[in-house]
N, C-alpha and C positions, 0 to 999 in steps of 0.2 A: 349492666354489662358485666362480663367476667372480669375478675381481678387477678392480680399476680398470685400464683399458687403459693400456699403455705409451704415454706421450705426451711430446713434446719440451718442453713449456712449463715454465718456471720462474718463480715469483713474483718480481716486481721491485719494490724499494722505491726511490722517488725523493724529491726534496726537499720536496714538498708534504705528504707523509705525516708527521704529527707523533705517530703512535701512536694506538691505539684510545682510550686514556683522554682524549686531547685532541680526539677527534672529537665535535663538537657536534650535527651534523645527519646523520641517516640517511635517505636517499631510496631507496625500494624500488620496484622494478618486477617484476611476475611474475604468478603464477597463484594457485590456491587454497591452495597450500602456504605462501604468505606473506600472504594476504588477511586483514585484520582488520576489514573493514567501513568503512574510511575513505571519506569522500565524495569520489570521484574528480573531481567537478565543481569542486572547489576551495572549496566553501562551508565546509569544516571547517578551513581553514588557520589561521584565527585561534583555533581551539579547541586547537591544539597548544601546550601550555605545559609547564613543568617538573612541575606537578601532574597534568597530563593529557597525557602524552608521546605518546600514539597519536592524539590528536585526537578520539577516541571514548572512552567510559568503558571502562577496562581490565576485561577483556582484549579488548574488542571483540567481534566476531562471527566468529571463525575457523572453519575447517572441521575442528573436532574436538569433544570433549565440551562440553556446555553449561556456560558460565561458566568455561571453562578456556582458558589461553593457548596459542597456537602459539609457534614459536621467536621471532617478532618481539616478542610480549608478554613472554616471559621475558627477552629482552635488554633491553627498555625498563625492565622492573621491576628488573632487577639494577642498573641505573645510576641509578635514580630518587633514591636517597639519597646519591649520590656528590657530590663537589664540582663535577662537570661533567655534570649529567644530560643524557641524550639527548633530542633532539626528533626524532620519527619522522614522516616523510611517506611513507605507505605507499600507493602507487597500484595495488598488485597486485589483480587481480580473478579470482575463480574461473572456470575454463574458458578463460582467455586463452592464446593462442599468441603467437608472435613478432609476428604482426600486431596482436594486442591490446596488446602492450607498446609497439609503435610509436604506437598511439593514446594510451596512457597518457602517453607522453612528449610527443608533439606537440599533443594536444588538451587535456591537463590540467596537466602539470607546467610546460611552457615558458610558457604564457600567465600562470601564477600564480607563477613562480619568483622574481620580484623581491620578492614579499611574504614569502618565507621568510627573506630576508636572510642567505643562506649565503655562504661564502667557500671558495675552492679548498682551503685547508689545514685546514678544520674540517668538511668534508662528505665522507661516503662514499656513493657511488652503488652500490647493490646490485641485481643482476639475477639472478633465478632463474626460468628459463622453459625449456620444452622437452618436458615430459611430454605435454602435449596435442598438440604438434607431432608427436612420434613416434607417438602414438596415432592421429593423422590421416594418417599415411604421407606427410608432406611431405618434400621433398628437404632433408636436413639442411644440405648445402652452401649452397643458396640461402637457406634461412631464417636460418642463422647469418651469412651474408654481410650480409643485411639488418639483423640484430641489431647487428653491428659497425659498420655504416654509421650506425646510430642513436647508438652510443657516440661516434663521431667528431663527431656534431652536439653531443653533450653536452660533449665536449672543447672544441669551438669556443666554447661558452658559458662555459667556465672550469672545468669539472669536471676534476679531476686524480687523484682517488682512486677506484678501481673495484674492486669485489668481484663476482666471478661464482661461481655455484654450479652444479655439473653435475647431471644427473638421476640419481635413485636407481634401483636395479634393480626397476623396476615389474613385470617378469616374475615376481618373487617375492611380489608382493602377492596377496591373495585373488582379485582380478579377473584378474591375470596368470596365476595358477595355473588358474583356471576356464577361461580361454581358451587354455591351453597356449602362452603366449607364450614366446619365446626371448629371450635377452639381446642378440642381435646388433644390433638397431636402436638400442637404448639405448647400447650401447658405441660404435656409429658416431657417434651424436650427441656423446658426450663426447669422443671422439677428434677429431672435426671442430672442436668448440669449442676444445679445447686448441691445436690447430694454428693456428687462425685468431687466437686471442688472442696467440699468439707474434708474429705479424706485426703486430697492432695495437700491441703493446707496443714493438716495434722501431721503428715508424713514428711513435710519439708519445713523444718523449724526456723529457717532463715527467710522464708518467702513471705512477702506482703502480698496477700491475695484479696482482690477487690472484685465484687460482682455488681455491675450497674444494670438496672432493669429498664431496658427499652420498652418492654411490655407495659410498664406502668406509665412511662412518658407518653407513648402512643395512646394508651387508654384515656389518659387525662385530656389529651388533645381531641380525640374523637368523641368523648363524652361531653365536652364543653368547648366547642370550637371558638365561640365568641370571646371566651376568656383570653384566647391567644390571637385575637384580631382576625379570625376567620369566620366564614359563614357556615350555618348548619348544613346547607346543601353541598358544601365542599367535601363532606365526609364520603360521598358516594360518587363524585364526579372527577374524572381525570382532567389535567390541565388547569387546575385551580390551585388554591393555596394549601391544600393538604396533600393531594396526590399528583405527582408529575405525570405518571402513567398508571397503568392498572396495578402495578406492584411496587413502584418506587415512590418514596415521599418527595415532596417539593423542597426547594431550598429553604422555604419558610419553616418547614418542619425540621429540617437539618439545623437551622439556626436555633430553634428552641432546644433541640436535642444537644447541640454543642454547649449551650449555656448550662443545661442541667448536668451534663457530664463534667464540665469544669467546676461547677459548684460542688458536685459530689467529690471530686478529687481534692478540692481545697478544704473540704470539711474533714478530711483525714490528715490531720497534722502529724508530724513526726513524733517519735517517742521523746520524752523529756530528757532521758539519758539511757544509755545502753543497758543499765542494770534493770530497767523497767521490763525488759524481755519482750513483751508483746502487749498489745491492747486491742480490744474489740472496737471496730468502727461502727458507723451508722449502717442501717440496713440498705438493701440493694436499690431502693427507691430514693435514697438520700435523706430519709427522715430518721 
């Protein structure tokens, strides 16, 4: 099977990253893979508390099995009983493209961001988008250029810790198989994202920039379902342990994904001291 494209990007840790355990605020932008049903108009901001970390009753209303969490819900739940529970502000909306993420940031996050009371060193900004862009045949270079311009705006506001997630091999989903999709366009998106993030990191010398590969996680699951407690036939069938429907993964896959994302974040420890300047992290697959 196809593997994650060879890319030049390396994760970079800088002084405002205090480690995932010290991260207090998680601000998420994206599409249905991250959507929990948070009120993007900002009316739920005061509802985000340590007892209600999603701002909606856990696990929210994600695009997976009824009353089951997606990766965001799993991450929030994992930290709920810790000494530093996460407060999650999830602006992701099902069906959104990069243009939708631009709206999430400009129309909903920025006007309400002061109410969150976040700080550069306790907040991680997560962006996972691209599946719907690729499906709509947009130009990846243009879309990702617009996405990175948006990150520059967040940086200007004080954001310093960024996590990006690339797109999974949707060509291997039931929808992709039915439509005889090939991996080329998804690989092109991921390669373009990686290359553009390298430039963003180089131009913003206080930014911790991390890239996690959902491509690699999904590929591992689809190549060896039994290793993850799933059946081989689950790879092609909806309503089982891999695919909730023809395009969205099950809560089982989200659980695996959340575990790998958290392990990836924990593997990036903070700098020993500020004089260290910066340090390269592990690669996008966490190795």
